[in-house]
C-alpha positions in Angstrom: -0.2 -19.0 16.1 2.0 -19.9 13.2 5.7 -20.5 13.9 8.5 -21.1 11.4 11.5 -23.1 12.7 14.8 -22.8 10.9 17.4 -25.3 12.1 19.7 -27.7 10.3 19.4 -30.4 13.1 16.7 -32.9 12.2 16.1 -34.0 15.8 15.7 -30.4 17.1 13.2 -29.6 14.3 11.2 -32.7 15.0 11.2 -32.2 18.8 10.3 -28.6 18.6 7.6 -29.0 15.9 5.9 -31.9 17.8 6.0 -30.0 21.1 4.6 -26.8 19.5 1.8 -28.6 17.6 0.9 -30.5 20.8 0.5 -27.1 22.5 -1.9 -25.9 19.7 0.6 -24.0 17.5 1.2 -24.5 13.8 4.9 -25.2 13.1 6.7 -25.3 9.7 10.3 -26.4 9.5 13.1 -25.4 7.2 16.8 -26.4 7.4 18.3 -23.2 5.9 17.6 -19.5 5.6 17.6 -20.0 1.8 14.7 -22.5 2.1 12.8 -20.3 4.6 12.9 -17.0 2.7 10.5 -18.0 -0.1 8.1 -19.3 2.5 8.3 -16.0 4.5 7.6 -14.1 1.2 4.5 -16.3 0.5 3.0 -16.9 4.0 2.5 -15.0 7.2 4.0 -16.2 10.4 3.7 -14.9 14.0 7.2 -16.0 15.2 10.4 -17.6 14.0 12.7 -19.9 16.0 16.2 -19.6 14.4 19.3 -21.6 15.1 22.3 -19.4 15.5 24.7 -21.9 13.9 23.4 -22.7 10.4 25.5 -23.9 7.5 27.0 -21.0 5.6 25.5 -18.3 7.8 25.3 -17.5 11.4 22.1 -16.1 13.0 23.4 -12.6 13.3 24.0 -12.5 9.6 20.6 -14.1 8.9 18.6 -11.7 10.9 18.9 -8.7 8.6 17.7 -10.9 5.7 14.8 -12.1 7.7 13.8 -8.6 8.8 14.0 -7.3 5.3 11.6 -10.0 4.2 9.4 -10.0 7.3 10.1 -6.8 9.3 7.6 -7.4 12.1 8.4 -11.0 12.7 9.8 -11.7 16.2 12.8 -14.1 16.1 13.8 -16.2 19.0 17.4 -17.3 18.5 18.5 -20.7 19.7 22.2 -21.2 20.5 24.2 -24.2 21.5 27.1 -22.4 23.1 26.1 -18.9 24.2 28.9 -16.5 24.7 28.3 -13.0 25.8 29.6 -11.8 22.5 27.3 -14.0 20.5 24.3 -13.0 22.6 25.0 -9.3 22.2 25.5 -9.7 18.4 22.3 -11.5 18.0 20.3 -9.0 20.1 21.9 -6.1 18.3 21.0 -7.8 15.0 17.4 -7.9 16.0 16.7 -11.2 17.9 13.8 -10.9 20.3 15.5 -13.1 22.8 18.0 -16.0 23.0 17.3 -19.5 24.3 20.0 -22.1 25.1 20.0 -25.3 22.9 18.6 -27.8 23.7 15.6 -25.6 24.3 13.8 -25.9 27.6 10.1 -26.3 26.7 8.9 -24.1 29.6 11.4 -21.4 28.7 10.2 -21.6 25.1 6.6 -21.2 26.1 7.5 -18.2 28.2 9.4 -16.6 25.3 6.5 -17.2 22.9 4.0 -15.6 25.3 6.3 -12.6 25.7 6.3 -12.0 22.0 2.5 -11.4 22.1 1.2 -8.0 22.9 -0.4 -7.8 26.3 -4.2 -7.8 26.2 -5.8 -4.4 26.6 -7.8 -3.8 29.7 -11.5 -3.1 29.2 -12.4 0.4 30.4 -15.8 0.5 32.0 -18.0 3.4 31.3 
């Protein structure tokens, strides 16, 4: 599974990418939406981890851009201070789910698993 991480915090990017790669995922890091868009146009990803508070744009404003470039890409939004209003705005804008920063690794793995379609049951004949 290929995951793109967009976060302006170096420590968060390093922690998440190392954790994900240790779990067998491929992780690519960008610090801004402007950096990530050309990568999204050139490569396929299975999931995006997006920081809500990026310089110059918040996550709710970034989601329409992301969905225009990669319409089927599930986006897990990461927020430092989650308010009900921020959560609702992000979900309305198209976030798959919201995780509190710093991200709990178990919660992240559950969220990643939930973005995958459930395996189909085999029908015996």
